[in-house]
C-alpha positions in Angstrom: 0.0 0.0 0.0 2.9 2.4 0.7 4.1 2.0 -2.8 0.7 2.8 -4.2 0.3 5.9 -2.0 3.8 7.2 -2.7 3.2 6.8 -6.4 -0.1 8.6 -6.1 1.4 11.5 -4.3 4.1 11.8 -6.9 1.6 11.8 -9.7 -0.6 14.3 -7.9 2.5 16.6 -7.5 3.2 16.4 -11.2 -0.3 17.9 -12.0 0.4 21.0 -10.1 -3.2 20.9 -8.9 -4.2 23.0 -5.9 -7.6 21.5 -5.4 -9.0 18.0 -5.9 -12.2 15.9 -5.6 -11.8 12.3 -4.7 -14.7 10.2 -6.0 -15.3 7.0 -4.0 -13.3 8.4 -1.1 -14.4 5.8 1.4 -13.4 6.7 4.9 -11.3 9.6 3.5 -7.8 8.4 4.0 -6.5 9.5 0.6 -8.4 12.8 0.7 -6.9 13.6 4.1 -3.4 12.6 3.0 -3.7 15.0 0.0 -5.1 17.7 2.2 -2.1 17.4 4.5 0.1 18.0 1.3 -1.7 21.3 0.8 -4.5 20.5 -1.6 -8.0 21.9 -1.0 -9.9 18.6 -0.9 -13.4 17.4 -1.4 -14.5 13.8 -1.3 -17.7 12.0 -2.2 -18.9 8.4 -1.8 -22.1 6.6 -2.4 -22.6 5.6 1.3 -23.9 8.2 3.8 -22.5 6.0 6.6 -19.0 5.9 5.1 -19.1 9.7 4.6 -20.1 10.2 8.2 -17.0 8.1 9.2 -14.8 10.1 6.8 -16.0 13.4 8.4 -15.4 12.0 11.9 -11.9 10.9 11.0 -11.0 14.2 9.4 -12.3 16.1 12.4 -10.3 14.0 14.8 -7.2 14.4 12.6 -7.7 18.2 12.3 -7.7 18.0 8.5 -10.1 20.0 6.5 -11.9 18.1 3.8 -15.4 18.7 2.5 -17.3 15.4 2.2 -20.7 14.6 0.7 -22.7 11.4 0.1 -23.4 11.0 -3.6 -23.1 8.3 -6.2 -20.6 9.1 -9.0 -23.4 9.2 -11.5 -25.2 12.1 -9.7 -22.1 14.3 -9.7 -22.5 17.5 -11.7 -19.7 19.6 -13.4 -21.1 22.9 -11.9 -20.9 21.7 -8.4 -18.4 18.9 -8.4 -15.7 19.6 -11.0 -12.1 20.1 -9.8 -8.7 20.8 -11.2 -7.9 17.1 -10.3 -10.3 14.2 -10.0 -9.0 11.2 -8.0 -10.9 8.0 -8.5 -8.9 5.0 -6.9 -10.3 1.5 -6.5 -13.8 2.4 -7.6 -14.4 1.4 -11.2 -14.1 -2.3 -10.5 -17.1 -2.1 -8.1 -19.6 -0.3 -10.4 -22.3 -1.8 -12.5 -21.6 0.7 -15.3 -18.0 1.9 -15.2 -18.4 3.5 -18.6 -21.0 5.9 -17.2 -18.7 6.6 -14.3 -15.8 7.3 -16.6 -18.0 9.7 -18.5 -18.7 11.6 -15.2 -15.0 11.6 -14.3 -14.2 13.0 -17.8 -16.8 15.7 -17.4 -15.5 16.7 -13.9 -11.8 16.7 -14.6 -10.6 20.3 -15.2 -8.2 19.1 -16.6 -6.6 16.2 -14.6 -7.9 12.8 -13.4 -6.0 10.0 -11.7 -7.8 6.7 -11.9 -6.7 3.3 -10.5 -7.9 -0.3 -10.5 -6.5 -3.6 -9.3 -4.3 -5.1 -12.1 -5.7 -8.4 -13.3 -5.0 -11.3 -13.3 -2.2 -10.5 -10.8 -4.7 -9.2 -8.2 -6.5 -12.6 -8.2 -3.3 -14.5 -8.2 -2.0 -12.7 -5.2 -5.3 -13.3 -3.4 -5.0 -17.0 -4.1 -1.4 -17.1 -3.0 -2.6 -15.6 0.4 -5.4 -18.3 0.3 -8.0 -15.5 0.2 -11.3 -15.8 -1.8 -10.3 -19.3 -3.0 -14.0 -20.2 -3.7 -14.2 -17.3 -6.2 -10.8 -17.9 -7.7 -9.2 -15.0 -5.9 -11.9 -12.4 -6.9 -12.4 -9.9 -4.1 -16.0 -9.5 -3.0 -17.7 -6.6 -4.8 -15.3 -6.7 -7.8 -17.6 -6.8 -10.8 -15.0 -5.7 -13.5 -11.4 -6.9 -14.1 -8.8 -5.1 -16.2 -5.3 -5.9 -17.2 -3.0 -2.9 -17.6 -3.5 -2.8 -21.4 -7.3 -3.3 -21.0 -7.6 -0.5 -18.6 -5.7 1.8 -20.9 -8.1 0.9 -23.7 -11.1 1.6 -21.4 -9.8 5.0 -20.4 -8.9 6.1 -23.9 -12.5 6.2 -24.9 -13.0 9.4 -22.8 -9.6 10.7 -21.6 -6.0 11.3 -22.8 -3.6 9.1 -20.9 -0.5 11.2 -19.9 1.2 8.5 -17.8 0.4 4.9 -16.9 2.0 3.4 -13.8 1.9 -0.1 -12.3 2.6 0.1 -8.5 2.2 -3.6 -7.6 -0.6 -4.8 -7.8 -2.5 -1.9 -9.3 -2.7 0.1 -12.6 -2.8 3.9 -12.1 -3.3 6.4 -14.9 -2.8 10.1 -15.0 -5.2 11.4 -17.5 -6.2 14.7 -19.1 -9.8 15.5 -20.0 -10.3 16.1 -23.7 -13.0 18.6 -24.5 -15.0 18.4 -27.7 -14.7 21.7 -29.6 
């Protein structure tokens, strides 16, 4: 996890972004980490209970992050766009990741960082740990699976890939929104 987080921070720094919105922020760990690095942060997640936990954690840590409960599909450019959109470990859980990618592309002004578990490595590592053997290493809730190349093809439908990274065992892409003219 440290390798992933360190890589994420390095990629964020290369964008030069001053403000970001983390979509699928969960309990807020990444949002708080980026806020500590000086970014003005917002976070959203589908679960009101998880957002309540994120708010509580941020308050206890003395870190300012604006959180709201909202599914990715309900986010609007006028209210939710940011210089940098961060969407880590979300797409694999969604029924319609293409619709979520459309939303991310619409919100990114101009940057997006998106990551997913790298398959089939993710499942193989789970099996090596004797986890989720009955589902051949598939983590509960993972509906979609991408190789590094497959994930790049998925992203290229809506975004320009600037950098593609592979911190073990994930694929992470720094993308730029392309606006139709």
